[in-house]
N, C-alpha and C positions, 0 to 999 in steps of 0.2 A: 376687467386687465383694461388701461387706458393703451391703445394703440398699439393692438399686440402683432400686429402683420412689421410696422417697424421694430421693434422690439428684436425680433425675431430674426428679420434681418440685418440687422446692426450687431448679432452674433457673429456673422460671417466677414464682419470687417476687424482684424486686428486691434484698430483704436480705441473700436467702440464696443468688441466683446466681451470685456470684464466688467462692464459698468452693466450691459444689458442682461445678462446673465444674472447677475446680482438683484435685480428688477425681479426679474422672472422667477428666483428663486424667493425673492422677498413675496409676489404675488401668490405663491403654491404657500408658502406660509400664513397668510393672511386667512387665505379661504380656499382649501384642497378642492371644496366643490364647485365653488365659481370657478379655480383654474381648470379643470377640465371642463367645464361647460364650455370655457370660451376658447378651448386648446380645440376642442371636440369641432365646436361651428367653424373655426379657422380651418381645420383640416376641408370640411364637406364642403369648401365654398366656393364655387367654380371661378371666382373673379380676383380671387386670392394668388398672388406669387406663388407658381409650383415650389419654388425652395420653402416657402413659409410651409406649406401645405406640409411637405415634407418632415421639417423640424416640429412642428405642432403634434404629426402624428408619434414623430418619436420620443419626443416629452411626456407624450399621453404613454407611452409603451413603458417609461421609465417609472414614469409614477405608479404603476402595476406591479412594475417587476422586479428585483436586484435580484442580483448575483447570490449576494450576502444571505443567509436561509434565516435570521434574525429576521433582518431588512427586510426580507421577501414578506416573512406573516406579516409582519409589522403593515405593510403597502396593502395585500391582504385583505388585511384588517379595515385598513381604513376604505378602502372601494364597500365591503361588505356593507358600513355602518353610514354610507351615504343615502340621504332622502330615497328611496326609487322613483321617485320623479324627472331626481337630476340624471341617475342612472340612466335611464329612460332615453331621455333628450342625449347623454353621451354613444348610448348605443346606436341611436336611429341616424344618429348625424356619421356615423363611424362607419355603417351599411351601407349609408348613401354614399359616403367618399368611396367604399370598396372596389363601387362599377364606373364609379367616373372614367373619363375618356382618357385620361394618362394613369400607364401602367407605372409607373415609380410612386406616385399618390397611392395607387390601388392596394400595394404592397406595404407600405405606410402602414394605409388602416388594416388591413389586412394581420398585421402584426399586432395592432392594437385590439381587435374583435379576437384573435386568439389568445391572449392576455382573460380577457374578459371573461370568453366562454371557461378557459382553466379556475378561472376562481368561480362562475356559476353554477357551470355544469353539474361539478361533482357533488355540489348542495341540491339538484334538483330543481336548479333555479333557469330560468330563457330556454326552455325546452324548444322552440321556434328556432335557435343560431343554427344549428344543422340543419332543418329540413331548408329551412330560407337560402341554403348552401349548396342543399342537395339540388332544388329547384333553377338557381344560377346556372349548375353543371350542366343539367338538358337544357339551357337556354341553348338560342340559335346563333347569338352572338359569344361569339369565339374569345372573344378579351373578357369576357363575362366569366364564361367557360374557367377561363386559364387562372383568373385571379380567384377565385373561391376557390380552385382544389390550393392555391397558395395557402391561401387562408387554413385550409382542413389540414395542411401540412404544419404550419405552426399551432396550432392545437391540439393537433393528434401528438408531436411532441411534447408538448407541457403535458398532455393530459398521461401519457404513457411516466412520464419523472414520476408525478405525483401520485402513479399507482405504484409505482416499483420505490416507494419513499414509503409504503405500506398505507396509501390513502384506500378509499373506499372503490372498489370496483365499478369501473361507468356503468349507468343502467344500459342493459342489452340491446331495448329500442335505439338507443342515440349511436350504438355499437354497429347498429345495424343499418341505418343512416348512412353514416362516418362510410362504413365497407361499401354500403351500394352506390353512395356518391366518388369514391377513386376508380372502385370496378369499371366504373361508365368511364370513368375518362380517361384512366388506362386504354380503353378501346376503341377511345377517338381517333378520327382518321389525321387529327393534324397534332404533328409526332411534337410540339411545343406543350399542347395540354396534355398529351400522355404523358409527358418529363415531368410534369407537374405533379401529375396522378400519383407517376411511381412513385417519388420523390415522398407524396403523403400517405401513397400504399406500407412506404417501408417503416415506416412510424404504427401505422393503421393497421399492421396485423398481427402488433401484439397486443392489442386491445379484442382479438376476436377470439379470444379462448372455446367459447359458446358456438362459435361457428366453423371451427376447427374439429369440433367434440364431433359434429355433424356430416356424414360422410357426403352427401350430394350438394353442401356447402364447399365442404373442404378440398370436392374434386372441381366446382365452380373456382374458386380462387388458386386452387395450381395450376389450373388450364389457362386463366389470366394473366400470372405472371411467368410460365412458361412463354405463352402468344408475347408479352412482353421482354424475353430474352431474343425471341430470334428475329424482332423488330427488324426493317431493312433499312439502309441508309442513314440510320443515326445512333449513333454511336453514347452519346449521353445515355437513351432512354434503355439502351441494352443495358449500358453499366452500374446504371442505378437499379435495373430489375433484380441484375444477377447479387446486386447489393440487397436486394428484399429476400431471393433466394436464403443466403448467408444468415438473414433473422429468423425464414422461417425456419434454418437448419436446429436453430441454438434456441426458438421458443417451442419449436414442436416436433423433435427427433422422432418424438414416440408414434408418429405419423407419416411418416418421409418414405419409410420403404417400398408401400407400391408403385410410389412415383417417379425411383430411382432406376430404374431401366432408363426411359427417356432423359433424365435427367442426368444422369451419367455419360451416354452418348454426349449429348449438347454439350456439359460444359467439356468433355474432351476436347470434343471440333473446337468448341470455341478456344480454350486454352493455346491449342496448335495451332490456329487459323488467324487470331485476331488479333486485333493492337492491343498493345499493353494495357490499357486503359479499360477494356473487355475482358482480356483475360484475365488478369490480376482479381478482381472479386469472383469469379468464376473459377480461377485455385481455393480461394481464400473461402468458399464451399468446403472442400474436403477437409483443407485445416479447420473449419469450425464441427464441420462431421468426428473429425477426431477429436477435439474438444468433449464434443458431447459424450461419446463413448469411452473417452477418460473419467471424465464424471460419473457416468452411472458405473463403469469399474468401480470406482470409489463409494460409491453409494452402496453395492454390493458387498465389498470387502466391510464396511461399517455396520452391516446389516440394517442401513436405512432406505432400502431401494425402494421400499412398497412394492407399488403396481409396476413401478418403473424397468422396462426391458430392455436389455442390450444385443441390437439386431444384427451386430458384427459386420457392417456396413463396411468396414475397413479390409476385413478379413474376404471378403470375398472379391470385392475390388482388386485384389494384391494385384493377380499378375498382369492386369494393363494398369491398376493407380502408379507404380513404381518404374516401369517402363518409360511413363510421358515426363515423373517427376524429372526422373534422369537425364532423360534429353533436353528438357527444358534448362538443366543445368548449364547446359552448354551455350544461354542464350544471353551470356556476359555483352554487355557492350563495348566495353573497353577496360584494359589491363589497371587502369588507373583506378586505386582507391575511393569509389562515389558511393556516400553516405547516401544515395536516393534509393528507397525502394524500388525494385526493377523485379522483374517474372522471375528472374536464375534465382535472385535472392527470395521469395515466394516459396519458390519451388525445394527450394533445402528448409526454408522453417517447416513447409508440409512432408517433409521427407523424415525430421528430425519428429512431429508427432506420429506418423505413421509406425515408426519403428519403438518408440512409447505405446502405442495401443497394442501392437500382432508381435511386439518383442523378435525371437527366434526367427520367427515365419518371416522375416521379412530382407534377413541376412544375404541370402543365397541367391537371391533373387538382385540386389545394389553390387554384390562382389562380382556379379557375372558382370557388369558396367563396368566396375571398379578396372575389374583385369584388361577387360578391351579396350579402357583408353590410358591406361596409366602413363603409359610409353609413345603416348600419339604425337607424332610431332607438331600440333596445333596447342598451343597454351591452353586454351578455351575448355579444351577435353583433357587435358591432363587436371587443370586443374578441376575441373570438376569431376572425375571420378575421385580427389583425395576430399573433397565437399561432400560426395556423397558419404564417401568413408569414414569421415568424421562425422555426420549427421544423422547415423544409425548408431552411436556408442551410449546413447542412453536409449534402453528397453531390453536390448539382448541382454542373454546372462552372461557374466565372467566364463563359465564355462565353454559357452559356444563361441565368444568373442577369444578366447587363450590362442590357440593353433593358429588363430587367424593374424594375431597382432605378432602373434614370434614370429611367423612366416613371413611379412611384411615391415618387420625393425629393418634390417639390412637396405632395401628400397625405397623405405623413407626417409633414412638418413642420407642417403645420397641424394634424396631430394634438396636436402635443404641447401644444396647446391645450385640449383632448379636456375636455368639465366632468367625465367622469369619470374617476378618478384610475387605476383601473384597465387604462382605459386608456391613458393616458399611462406606465403603469409598465412594462408589456409590449411600449407603442413602446417607450422608453428601451434596454428587452432588447434587441428587436428589432435597434435600429441597432445595438447590438452583437454582436449575432450575423454581421451584413451584415460588420463591419469585421473577424471574424474569422477570416471564411470565408475573405472577397472582398475584399478590403484592395483590391486593385488599381484595383476599380472605386467605390470610395466618394469621393463629391466633396468633398473635404478643405476645403478651403477656403470651400466655402459652407455645409459644415455644423457646421464647428468654432467660427463664431461665434453659430450654435442654440444649440448641447449647450452653452457660457459661460453664454448668459443661462439657460438649462432648470436649471444648478447652485441654480437661488434658489426651485425648486421644492420640493415635499413633501418631508419626508425619504428619504418611501418611494420618491419618482421620482428625488432629487438622486440618493440612495444607485445605484441604477444612471445614470444619468447619468458619473458616477465612475469606475463599471466601464467604460463609453464610452470614456472619454478613455483612461483606462488600455490598452485593449484597444489603441488609433487609435494610442496611441502607440507599445503595441509594434511594429507590422505598420505602421507607415508611415516607413520608413525611406528619408534619400538613399543618395546613392552613395558606397559606402566602398572607397577608392584601396587601393592592393596599401598593406602597410606600415604604413596605418590601422587604429586599433580603432573608429574613432567619423567619419561623415559631415561634411564640413564646412557643410551645412547641410542642413533636411531641409522638406517640405509641414509642418513647424507649425512650424516656427522664428519665424516673423512673428506666432505667437501665443500663444510662449511668455511672456515676461513676463505679459500680459494672465490666460491659463488659471492660472500659476504664485499669482498673487494671488487669482484667483478662488478656487483652492483653497485654501488660507490664510485667505479669510473665510470658508467651509462649513465650515471644522476649528474656527471663532470663534462660530458659528453660537448662541443658546441653547438651541436644540432637536439640535444633533449630535452626543447623547446615542441617540436616536433609529435604529432601523435601521441601526446602528452607520454610521453618516453619517459619524463622523470619521476613523476606522479607513480608511472608503474613498476619501476626503480624501488622506489621507496615501501610502495606496497606488499614489493613480493619481497623484499629486506626485512621488513615489519614482519611478514609468514613465516620466514626464515627462523628471525629469532623466539616467535611464539614457540614454534611448533620443534626447537630444537633439541638433542640431549643434553641431559646435565654435562656430557663431557664436552659439550662445548663452551660451557661458563667462562674459560680462562679464556678465550677469545674475545668477551661478551664488555669486560673495562675501557680498552682501548679503543672498540666500537664504539661506546657510548660518549667515548671525548671527540672520536669523529664527526660523529653528531650531531654532537653539541656545536660544535666546527662548524659543520652544517647549517647549522642554526644561524649562528650571529655569520656567516657572511649572507645568508638569505635575506637579512631586513635592509640590505641594498634597492630590493625590487618586492614589494609589498601592492599585491591589486586588493581589490574591494572586500574582497572571501578570506586574504590570506591562506589562500588554498596551502601553497607550497605550503608554508609553515605547520601547518595541520597535519601535510604527510609526516612530516619531519618528526612533529611533536608524537605520532601517531607510532614510530619507530622506537621512539626515546620513551614513552612507554609500556610497550614489550621489553627496550632492554632493561628499563626498573622494575618492573612485574617479574623477572626472570632471577635478576640481582638480590634485590630485596636487599638485605641490612647490609650486603659486599659495596650495595651503590652511595653509602654512608657519605664517604669521600668525596664523592660528587652532589650530594645533595642539596649543596648552596646556589650551585651553577646551573644544575639543573630548575630548581625554582627561580632563580633567577631569567634564568630563559623564558621561563612559561609565562611569568609574569609581562616579562615583555612583549609576547605573543600578545595577552591578553591586550596590555595597555594601547599596540599597534591595532588590532582591530577595534577596539574603542574610539580610536581617534581616525581609521577611514569610514568606520558606521558611524562616529558622533556621537555617541552618547553613551555612558560609563555601564549604562545597565545592560551591553554589548558584552556578551561572552564569549569568548571563543572554545566552543567545545573540546576539542582533540585537547586542550591547552590546559583548560580544565579536567580532564582524566588525564591527564603528564601530573597535574598537582596531585592528584588524589593517588596517583601510583607513587608518588614520592609519599607522601603520605602514610600510606600500606608500608613502604617500606621502612619509615624510622619514626613512626610509632609515638611515644607521648613528644620525643625529641621536636616533633614541628610543630610544638606550639612555639617555636620560636619564630618562627614564621607568621603565623596567624596575625598578628598585628596589621599588616600587609596586603595578605591573602582575605582578612573578614569581611574588609567590603568591597572587596568585587564580587563576595558569597553573595553577600546582602543584596547586592545589585541584582546577582541573579536571581534572587527567591523570590524579590518584591518584582521581578519580569514575568508577569504570568502573562502579557499577552504574546509572548513566544513560547509558546507552550515548552517544546522542548531544553531548552534551555533552565529555563521552571523546575520541568520537571528532573534536570541532569542533576541541577542545585542542590533539589529536594534529597537525592541518592547522595550527593556526594555530604551532607550535612549528615547522614543516616553513618558513614562510614566514618567520618569524620569524629565523629562520637567513639566509634570503637579505637579508633586514635588514639583520642588525648583522656579519653576518660575524665577523670577529676578535673583536667585542668580545660574541657568544657565550657567551664560553673559560667569563667567571667564574658561568656557571651550567649548564654541560654535566653537572657531579659532580651535582646535583640533578638534572635533568631527564633524561638519561641511565638514571640507577637506574630512576628510576620506567616507563621505556619495560621496562629488563630484566625489575622485578617483573610489569609486564602481562603480558607475551608469556611466562612460568616461570607464570602463575595461567590456571587449564583451566578457572573460572567467566567470563573476561573472553572477549567476545565476539567471532568470528570478525573481524568488519568492523571492529573498531579492532586487533586483530593485524596485522590486512594493511595498514591505515596507515600503523602505526610502517616499516615495511620501508624507505619509500623516506625517510622523515625521516631514517633512519640517514646517505643518502647527503647530505642538505641539510646535515647536522652536519660532516658529512666536508668536503663544498665550503666550508663556509664558517670553517674554524678552520685548513681545510691539515693542513701538520707538527701543530699542536697535536691535532690526532686521534689522534698514536700511540697515546698511553696508552690512549686504547677504543678500538683496532684490535682487539685476541685477543677479547675478550667479544663484540663487536658481531659479528667473524665467524663466531662460535660460534653465535652467534644464527641468521644471516643460512643457513647450512652446517643448521642444524636447522632452518630452513623449510625447505629444500630439498628435505629428508629427506620432506616428506608428502606424503600421496599418497591417490586419493580408495577410498571405503569399496568393497568385492570389490562389493559389489550395486548400482553407480550406473553406468547405461546409457545414461541419459537426459540428451543432451546441454543440456539446459534446466535441469538438476538444480540446485539451490543450491549443492550443492559443487563444481559443475565450476566456479561461477562465482566461488566461494572459491576455488580452489585458483591459477582463471587472473589474478585479483587479487591474489594474496600472489605468486605466481612476478614478475610485471608487478613490483612493490613491488621485491621483492628484486635485479633485476637493477637496478632507476634505484637502488638503495643498491651496488651495486657502481660501476656510473656513477659517482657521486659522489667515493668512494670512491678510486678507481683517478684520478679528476681531480685528487682533493685530493692527495693522496699527490704525484702528481706535480709540481704545483704547490708542494710544498715541494719537492723533490727526495728523496723517500722512498720512492719505488716499489717499492723493492728489497725494504722491510719486506711488501710483497702476494703475492711469488715465491710463497711458498710455499703460496698456498691459489688459485693459478690451475686446478691440479689439479680441487679441488671446485666451481669454478666453471664449468672445462670438462663434467665430469659433471651438473651441470645442464642444460647448453647439451643434450647426449641424450638427458636425459627432457624435456626442452620439445620437441624435433623430433619424438621417437618418441611421443608423446602424440596419440592421435586428437583429443584434447579442446580440445589448445591454443590459444586463439584469436590474431586479428591482433593486438591490442595486446601481448600478451608477445614474439611473435615479432617484432614493430618494438623492442620492449625489449631483445631479444636480441642482434641484428642488431648495435645501437650500442653494445655491451657489450663481445660478440666483438671490434668491431674498434677499441676501446680497448683490448683486452688483445693484438691484434696489432700496434697497431703501438706498444706498451709494450717488447713481449717480442721482437719481430720473431722472426727464422730461428727462435731456440733455440724458440720456441711451433709456430712455422709445420710445424716436421717433425712435431709428434707431428700436427697437423692435415691431417700427407699420410698417416695411418695408416689402414689400411681400417677401423678402428674409428670412426673421427670421420668420415672424407670425407663417406661420403651426408651426415651434415647436414648440414653445411658444401655442399652442391650444393642440396640441397633451400630453407638459407635464404637462396641467391644467387637460386636461380628464384621463390620466394617474393615477395623482391626486387623480380624483373622482371617480376613480373604483378600487384602492387597498383598499385590507382588515387592514391596518395597519391604525390604529386611527392617530400615531404621523406624519405620509406621506400625510394623508388627510389634517389636520393640517397645514401644511408647503403649500400645496397646496391654501389651501382657503388664508392662509394669502397673496400668492403672487397674486391669484386675488384680492384679498382688494389693494395691491400695484399698482396694473396694475390699477385696477379702478381711486385711489388715483393721479396718478399722467400719467391718461389719454389712459393709452389704455384697458379698459375694457375689457374681451370679454363675 
């Protein structure tokens, strides 16, 4: 590469940067082998300018790894494909640069070595890297010790990511070398070296599972970490050491019990007496233990705990831990609402987790603090008392909390007039927590008018009040009779007109832009509408017109995400869903407004393929309300839907568009025909495009069934390509290395198969309705083969089996004795028996009925079981 130094320096000058960067990219494209060697040489040369050496290291690192997973894999393969001699030259030059006199250049080299090591060590190449770094760690040169530990930190971080992404475990000998080097550094007298070693340990300990399984090695590791936590006069080391302790609690909860007496005393003293920088990770240790005990409890409840055991660390520490946490709640620095995470906030978060772990056992301890500080003259203690009360709402039973909430209601309401904004803000949050976790004990009739008045408070408080009303609406339901979607009335029905009006007034407040108050009010209003009783429907027509006026006004100010328009569309969607056919007189205005939002969004985003999701959902709600009458809007809407379907790079928009097409099929029925050529061609292309997200491909399958059911006999022209697509999808198998039922691949395959079965159902019924079922006859064998695969797959879930039951019944009913003869054969009979047994065991009445129907068909056509 011609004069690399000059090119690197030219990238620092705005006048020459673009041209220099272009030449560097050109050199990489021409020969990445020579490119790597040139950069490595530049990095290692002591006679080169510091900035050029640093930049060469950065370019080398970027040539070895990328954030995008696909690109990252490509770069790893590119490096691995280089001749061994060239790779060796790069490695030698970089290891030389690692121990250069300049620390910044050394760090650049450390990053490069970390990336090379993360590529080669997992495939058992470059076995000498870690021993070399270990040798440097024992060097007399302090700078060499420090930079080698920096390199180990980068290396360990990448190796952990690889193992957590399903890569092979790191060789035990390599892991031992890493742990030895890091532990050596953590006991160094130089605090700079100790800090880098402790940072490296944070990642290295994740690789040390075999070491942690041996008590003598585990004791040594724990002692090294505990000693680092006690480092005098170096807060950065202490802070990172406590983070390491958090990491150990996450990875090795099953081993920490013997060390808890020492850890408990040390963390308590640190939380109480150290600066927040050190106290925060010490607090996080206890939050992490809570997380682990909740996780183990979930595994036990699911019967999946295996050899994992819950040691009830939190329960044993409770008498000491709760007083510590409540004391820390009083450490607020300011009454201003500061989003900066601090010790008081961490204590509240930890107390919330403690309550989830121990339930009722924490209540009396916390209430002793609450009652002792609720009327304290100092706002910090009043606010801490209310925060503690709200923090324990999740976990304890409603039976335990019922008398306490009833007894505290009046004092809490009075506190909504507290002179402290912080107290009123936290109180609003606490009301929301009560409504969220104990809806049956909320005094709705008494509380709701109070909340309506509190909407007039300052934005910080009013935003939380909006959230309380949203939670109250979501959780305060009336009796829903069989066959109904909504209750006739709810406890909030009598307040609906006043609350809706109050929330509308909030959206129009001059200060509604503060604290996202306007957005919170629209969210609350949307939930109020969605959960309202049918007796509130007479109020919703005028509310819809008012919301349309709000949407029209909103176009005066459009941000890049059309966020305000999205919130208003959300309310309109809920109103449209509730009014159903009654919304017909407003349908034209609703569609006009939704399309205006989509157009505005495309303008600010700069592309017709950008679709506003909330506007799209509003369109769908209108379609479901007006049915086949929606056809008159299709000439304007179809181009937008086409753009959304084609926008596979935006996974959420494409996925949502696929769902909209399925729903529109049910609305438009035969009127969909004129658009099918365009839409189905796009679906075909999405399915064969390897770059399309699997989530989208799975969602496409049932849409074929929706379309077939909608257009009935007209689906004949699309039958061959669609059945080919379904057959191809049916051949999808799990990768050989997938053994975990919770693996994403298992979820995808089950989702895909459920979609395929739903597609077959729609196709069979559509052809049957048109008298063209014979067209499907040649494809029954493919369907039966898929049924066998499903029944023989141990990872098949209930959704797939339910869909399979229905389809099998459909084809038996369609082809009767001719098909049943095959189903009696030894090849298929066990599958049939498994499906019937599944249907009889399930708790789902609908599936039970489907199973009974299937059995009756089998008996009727000669294969009774």
